[in-house]
N, C-alpha and C positions, 0 to 999 in steps of 0.2 A: 328439213323442218318436220317436226312431229305433226301428224294430221289429227285433228279432233273429230273427224268425221265418224259418226256412229257411236260416239261416247254417250252413255246414259247418265245424264247429269242429275237424275232423280236420286241417285245413290250417294251423291256428294253432299256433305254437310247436312245430312238428314236429321231433323229434330224428332227423335223417337218419343221424347216426352210430350211434345205437342201432338204428335200423331196419336199417342195413347189417350190423351185428354179428349181429342176429337172423337174417339171411339166410345167414350163414356158420355151418355146422355141420360136425362131423367127417364126416358123410355127404356133404355137398356138396363138401367138399375132396377126399374120397376119390374121388368121381366124376370130378373134374377131373384129379387128379394120380396116382392109382395106376396101375400098369402093367396093360395089357389081358391079358397072359398070366396065366391063372388060378393057376398055381403061384406065380409071383412076387407076384401080388396077395395071395395068402393069407399069404405071408411079410411083406409090407409091412403088412398089416392087424394082425398081431400087435403091431407097434410102435405103429401109430396108436392102437390101442385098449388098449395096455399089457397084453397077454395073456402074462404071465410063463410060465404053464404050457404055453401052446400054441406058443411060439416054437421050442423045441427040436424037437418033432415036425415042425413046418412046414418048418424049415430042413433037417432030415434027409431029409424026403421030397423037397424041392426039389433037393437035391444028387444025387439019383438020375438026374436028367435035365438039370440046369442046372449050368454051371461055377461054382465057388465064388465067383469075383470078381463074377460076374453076380448071384448070390444076395445078395452084400453090397451092391454098388453099385446094382442095379436093383430090389432088394427091400427090404432092411433100411434102407438110406440113404434111399430114396424115402419109406419110412414116416416116417422122422425128419424129412424135409423137409416132410411134411404137418403134423407136430407143430409145427415151426417156424412154419409159416404160421398155424396156429391160435393159437400164442402171440402172434404179431404182431397178430392180430385180437382179442386179449384174450378168446379162447374157452377156451384152455388157460392154465394158470398154472404156477408153479414145481413143484408136486407132480407134475403131469402130465409136465412136461419131464423130471424126474428119473426117474420110473417108465418113461417111454418109452425114455430113454437106457439104463437098466438092461436093459430087454428087448432093445434093439438089441445091447448088449454081449454078452449071452448068445448071441444068434444069430451075431454075428461070431466069437466064440471057437470055435463049432462049425465054421463055414465055413472059418476060417483053418487049421484042422488038415488040411484037404484041399488046401492050397496049398503046394507045395514051397518051403521057405525062408520061409514066412509071407507076410503081406500087405505089399506095398511101400508105404511111407509117402510122402506128398507133401513132407514137411518137418517140422522140429522147431520148436515154439513154446514159449517160457517165459512163464508167466502167473502173476500175483500181484496181491494187493490191497496198497495202499500202506502204508508204515510208519506205524503208529499208527492204522490204519483197520481196525475189526473187521467190516466189511461185505463179504461175498464172494458174495452171491447172483448179481449180474450176471456176475462172473467164472466162477462155476460153470456158468451157462447158456451163456456163450460157449465154455467149454471143451468142453461137450457137443457144441456145434455144430461146433467145430473137429475133434474126434475123428470125428464122423459124416461130415465132409467129407474124411476121409482123412489128417489131420495127426496127428503124435505130439505130445503135450502133457506138459510138465513143469509140474505145478501146484504152486507153492510155498506156496499157502495165503494166509492173511490176515496183516496186520500184519507184513510182511516188510521187514527192514532194507535200506536202500539198498546197504550193503556186501555183503549176502548176494545181492541181485539181480545186482550187478556180478560177483561171484565166480562165480555160476552161469552167467552169460552167457559169461564168459571160458572156463569149463570145458566147457560143452556146445555152444557156437557155434551158437545157433539162427538161423533165418532171420527170426524176428520175436519181439519182446518186447512183452507187453501188461501194463499196470497199470491197476487200477480204483481209484477214490476216490469215496466218497460224502460226504466231509467236505472243506470248503475248507481246513481246517487240515492236511490230509494230502496234498493233491494236489501240494504243492510238492516232494514227494519225487521226482517224475518228472524235472523238469529237473536236479536234483542227480545222479540216476542217469545221465541222458543225458550230462551234462558229464563224469562220471568215465569213462564208456564212450568218449567222444570222446578223452579224454586218453590212453586206451590204444590208440587207433587203430581203434576199433570203430565201424562206421557202420551197424549193424543198425537198421532202423526200430523206433521205440519208440512203440507205440500207447497213448495215454492215453484212458481211458474212465471211465464212471461218472457218477452224478448231479451231482457237484460240478464236472465238467469240461465245457467247451465247446470248440468248434473253434478259436476264437481262442487260448485258452490252450494247447491241444495243439500248435498250430503256432507258438507263441512261442519255442520252443527247438529247437536243432538235433536231428535225428533224430525229432522229435515228429510223429506223425500222429494222426488222430482216428477214433473209432468212436462213433456216437451210440447204437447199440443192438446187441445181441448178433448178430443175423442179418447185420450188415454185416461182421463180422470175417472169415468165410471168403472172400467175394469180394475183399476187400482182400489177404488172404494169397495168393490165387491170382495176383494181379497181381505181388506180390513174388516169388513162385515163377517168374513169367514174365520177371523181370529188372528190374522197377521198383524204383528207390530211393525214399527217403523224400520227396525233392523231387518226383519224378514222381507219387507217390501224392497229394501235396497238389494238384498241378496238375489232376489228373483225378478228384479225389475225388467230385465230384457225379455224374459219369458212372459211376464204379465202383459206388457204392452206390445208384444210382437205382432198381434193381430189387429191392434187398434189403429 
C-alpha cells in the first residue's frame, strides 16, 4: 500500500487565480498607483474608498495649492483608475464602481468651477444598449470609465431603437458610438444601425460589446469594432482621437487593449 505520510496537500489542486486575487487589495493597489504627493493622494483616496463626505473638503483643500486640472487628472481620475483595476481583478463590483464614480463626479464638479470655461473634453461618445435589450450594467460601467478618462458621454439608456441611435449620431456627431447586447436576439441591431449610418455617409467607429458579442461578430460589418470588457473602451477611444479609423482599430486591436 502506498503511504500518504508526509504528502504536502497544499500543492494539490491549488487555485492560483484565487490566490492572486487574495493578494490584490485596495491597499495594495493604492500603494502601487496612488500619487506620492500627500495632497493629491488624499483626493485619490476619497474615490478609491468611496468617501462621499470627504471628497468635497479634500478637493477644496487641494485647490489651495494645486491646479484644478491636476486635482482632477492626478487625483480624482487616478483614484478611479485604481477602482477600475480592482474591478478588473474582481475585488470591486458594480456597487463600488457606481459609488466611486459618484464620489469622483462630486470632486470634479468642485474643481471644474475653478477652470475658466470649464474642463476641456477629449471627445463625445454616444452609448446605448441594443434595441430590445434591457441589460445596461456593462454600458453603465463603460460610461463611468469614459467620463473618468475625460470624454463626454451621451448615454441613451437601454432598449434604444436603431432609428433613435442613428438620429442621435447624425445630430451630435460623436467620435465613437458604442452599443452593448447581452442577448443574441438583440445584437443584430448593431449591423443594421451601422448600415444606416454608412448610407448617410457616416464612418464613425461603432463599438459592439456585451456578453452576447464576440470579436468576429463585431468585425463582421462595416464600422464595427470590439470591446471585450469596459476598461478597454478608453484606450480604444484614445486611438480614435489620435486619428485611427475603424479599420486601423481592427488591425491593432490586440496591441491597443493589451494593457487594459
